[in-house]
C-alpha positions in Angstrom: -34.6 143.4 48.4 -34.6 144.7 52.1 -37.4 144.6 54.8 -39.5 147.8 55.6 -38.5 149.2 58.8 -40.8 148.7 61.6 -43.6 150.9 62.1 -43.6 150.7 65.9 -41.0 150.3 68.8 -41.9 147.8 71.4 -41.5 149.3 75.2 -41.8 148.0 78.6 -43.0 150.4 81.2 -43.1 149.4 85.2 -44.8 152.1 87.6 -44.3 151.6 91.4 -44.9 153.2 94.4 -42.1 152.3 96.8 -43.1 153.8 100.1 -39.6 155.3 100.7 -38.5 151.7 100.4 -39.6 150.6 103.4 -40.8 147.1 103.4 -43.2 144.8 105.5 -40.2 144.0 107.7 -40.0 148.0 108.4 -36.5 147.7 106.9 -35.6 150.4 103.9 -34.0 148.9 101.4 -33.1 150.8 98.1 -31.4 147.4 97.0 -34.3 145.4 97.3 -36.5 147.6 95.4 -34.0 147.5 92.7 -34.0 143.7 92.6 -37.5 143.7 92.2 -37.8 146.2 89.3 -34.8 144.4 87.8 -36.6 141.0 87.6 -39.4 142.8 85.5 -36.8 144.1 83.1 -38.4 147.3 82.2 -37.1 149.8 79.8 -38.5 153.1 81.6 -39.3 152.7 85.6 -41.9 155.5 87.1 -41.2 155.6 90.6 -43.4 157.3 93.7 -42.4 158.1 97.3 -38.7 158.2 97.0 -36.5 159.8 100.1 -33.6 161.9 99.1 -31.0 162.6 101.9 -33.8 162.3 104.7 -32.7 161.6 108.4 -35.1 158.5 108.5 -33.6 156.9 105.4 -30.0 157.3 106.9 -29.4 160.5 104.5 -29.4 158.3 101.1 -30.6 159.2 97.7 -32.7 156.8 97.0 -33.4 157.7 93.4 -29.8 157.6 92.6 -29.0 154.3 94.4 -32.0 152.5 92.6 -31.1 154.1 89.1 -27.3 153.1 89.7 -28.0 149.6 90.3 -30.3 149.1 87.4 -27.9 150.8 85.3 -30.2 153.8 84.2 -30.0 157.4 84.2 -32.9 159.3 86.1 -34.8 162.6 87.0 -35.8 163.3 90.3 -38.7 165.7 91.2 -39.6 166.6 95.0 -42.7 166.9 95.9 -41.5 168.0 99.4 -38.7 169.8 100.7 -37.6 170.3 104.0 -33.9 172.0 104.4 -31.9 169.3 102.6 -34.5 166.4 103.0 -36.7 165.5 99.7 -39.3 163.3 99.3 -40.7 162.7 95.7 -40.7 161.0 92.1 -38.5 160.0 89.7 -38.1 158.4 86.0 -35.6 156.0 85.5 -34.3 154.6 81.9 -31.3 153.6 80.1 -32.8 155.1 76.9 -32.1 158.9 76.0 -34.3 161.1 78.0 -34.3 164.9 78.4 -36.5 166.3 81.3 -39.3 168.6 80.0 -41.0 169.6 83.4 -41.0 168.9 86.8 -43.5 171.0 88.8 -45.9 170.9 92.0 -49.6 170.1 91.4 -52.0 172.5 92.9 -53.4 171.2 96.7 -56.2 171.8 99.1 -55.1 173.8 102.1 -58.4 174.1 104.0 -59.6 172.4 106.3 -55.9 171.3 106.8 -52.5 171.5 105.1 -52.0 168.3 103.1 -49.0 166.8 101.7 -47.8 168.2 98.7 -47.7 166.3 95.5 -46.2 167.0 91.9 -45.5 165.4 88.5 -42.6 164.7 86.6 -42.6 164.9 82.6 -39.8 163.5 80.3 -39.2 162.8 76.7 -37.7 159.4 75.6 -36.4 158.1 72.7 -36.9 154.4 71.7 -35.2 153.6 68.6 -36.8 155.7 65.7 -39.9 156.6 68.2 -40.4 159.0 70.9 -42.6 159.1 73.8 -43.9 161.8 76.2 -43.4 160.2 79.8 -45.2 161.3 82.7 -45.3 160.3 86.4 -47.2 161.4 89.4 -48.6 161.0 92.7 -52.0 162.2 93.4 -53.3 163.4 97.0 -55.5 161.0 99.5 -58.7 163.3 99.3 -61.2 163.7 96.5 -61.0 167.2 96.4 -57.1 167.7 96.0 -57.3 164.9 93.5 -59.7 166.7 91.3 -58.0 169.9 91.5 -54.7 168.0 90.5 -56.3 166.0 87.9 -57.7 169.2 86.3 -54.1 170.7 86.2 -52.9 167.5 84.8 -55.2 167.6 81.9 -54.8 170.9 81.1 -52.5 173.4 79.3 -49.5 172.8 81.5 -49.5 169.1 81.0 -51.5 166.8 78.7 -53.0 169.6 76.7 -49.5 171.3 76.1 -48.4 171.4 72.6 -45.5 169.4 73.3 -47.1 166.6 75.0 -48.3 165.1 71.9 -49.4 161.5 70.9 -47.5 159.0 71.9 -47.9 159.8 75.8 -47.8 157.8 78.7 -49.0 158.7 82.2 -48.2 156.4 84.9 -48.2 156.7 88.8 -50.2 156.3 92.2 -53.4 158.3 91.6 -55.1 157.1 94.9 -58.4 156.7 93.1 -60.8 153.8 91.7 -61.9 153.2 88.4 -65.1 154.2 89.1 -64.5 157.6 90.4 -64.6 161.1 88.7 -61.0 161.7 88.5 -60.7 158.4 86.8 -63.0 159.3 84.2 -61.5 163.1 83.7 -58.1 161.0 83.1 -60.2 158.5 80.5 -61.4 161.8 78.5 -57.8 162.6 77.5 -56.2 158.8 77.7 -56.8 155.0 77.8 -56.3 152.6 80.7 -53.6 150.4 79.7 -54.9 147.3 81.8 -58.5 147.7 80.0 -56.7 147.5 76.4 -54.5 144.5 77.1 -55.8 141.4 75.1 -56.5 139.6 78.5 -57.7 142.6 80.3 -58.3 141.9 83.9 -58.9 144.4 87.0 -55.4 143.9 89.3 -55.5 145.2 92.7 -52.4 147.0 93.5 -52.8 148.0 97.3 -52.4 146.9 99.9 -49.6 144.9 98.6 -49.9 141.7 101.0 -53.9 141.5 100.6 -54.8 143.5 97.4 -57.7 145.0 97.3 -57.9 148.3 95.4 -56.7 149.3 92.0 -55.1 152.9 92.3 -51.7 152.5 90.4 -52.3 153.1 86.9 -50.5 153.1 83.5 -52.5 155.5 80.9 -51.7 155.6 77.2 -52.7 157.9 74.4 -54.8 156.6 71.5 -51.7 155.6 69.1 -49.9 153.1 71.7 -51.0 149.6 71.6 -50.9 147.4 74.5 -49.9 143.8 74.4 -50.0 142.9 78.3 -50.3 144.5 81.6 -49.4 142.8 84.8 -49.7 143.7 88.5 -46.4 141.7 89.8 -47.6 139.8 93.0 -44.9 137.7 94.0 -43.4 137.2 97.6 -40.8 139.7 97.0 -43.0 142.5 95.8 -45.7 141.9 98.7 -42.7 142.1 101.2 -40.7 145.1 99.5 -43.4 147.8 99.7 -47.3 148.7 100.6 -48.1 149.0 96.9 -47.6 146.1 94.1 -45.7 147.2 90.8 -47.8 147.5 87.5 -46.0 146.6 84.4 -47.0 147.2 80.7 -45.8 145.8 77.5 -46.4 148.5 74.7 -45.9 149.4 71.3 -44.9 152.9 70.6 -45.9 154.1 66.9 -42.7 155.6 64.7 -43.6 159.2 64.1 -42.3 161.1 60.8 -41.9 164.4 63.1 -38.7 164.3 65.2 -39.0 166.2 68.4 -36.5 168.1 70.2 -32.8 166.4 69.8 -31.8 163.9 72.4 -28.5 162.4 73.0 -27.6 159.2 72.0 -27.3 156.5 74.6 -23.4 155.9 74.0 -23.0 159.7 74.8 -24.5 159.8 78.1 -22.3 159.6 81.3 -24.8 157.8 83.7 -23.9 159.0 87.1 -22.7 162.2 86.4 -25.7 163.2 84.1 -28.1 161.4 86.6 -26.6 163.6 89.5 -26.9 166.9 87.4 -30.3 165.9 86.0 -31.8 165.4 89.5 -30.7 168.8 90.6 -32.4 170.5 87.7 -35.8 168.8 88.4 -35.1 170.0 92.2 -35.0 173.2 91.3 -37.9 173.1 88.9 -39.8 171.6 91.6 -40.0 174.6 93.7 
């Protein structure tokens, strides 16, 4: 007699605002960020505030460098582009992944023009399960966060028929858990940190003396949460102005198979990652 196959797949997700890889020592080091991530051994990484070909970062492609150091593929989506310089967010994983959507979020242009924000959506296969993985970085004012969350909770993203349970939304949301925008997200998803067996509020910002929880991992109802940790170590306190958030999850195996994804063995890591970043950049306009 053979054992029945598992009804879920285990998944470790990390979200991290890396501040263009600028540490407390003011040095921009993608390799230091990669070391912090590697020490947590995540399966999927959601990164915010990455520089790509920016003069201030020595024209390096931080998304590519970090992904290559971790042995992962990636999709990058620029929230801002000036000439050849880009600034935005990325999803990294060694699991089979396809890009679903990368686009700007609505903003507020009055009384001042604020920094553009965006979101990135990929579909990832974990063994016999699939998950919709979304990454975002919201604005600094309440007004813009409200319109951005309305967009994310609408038909283009979380209410899109393709964005079905199980789904994960991670990133730097720049809001507190008592805010209206947090409640709006909670009308669609659940706060992984509050579902963890040893749930406690872990502040993520500023990294050196954290006081505010503004970085989150939200999950759809079918996902089980085993553990959530805000990683506070000397290394994470030095590498960025945010602390990374790590979650151990169980993703249900569904009978329906979404769009075909390549096997991990069929992926040519660097070439495919570069092509993926180019496609995501075009979609980000």
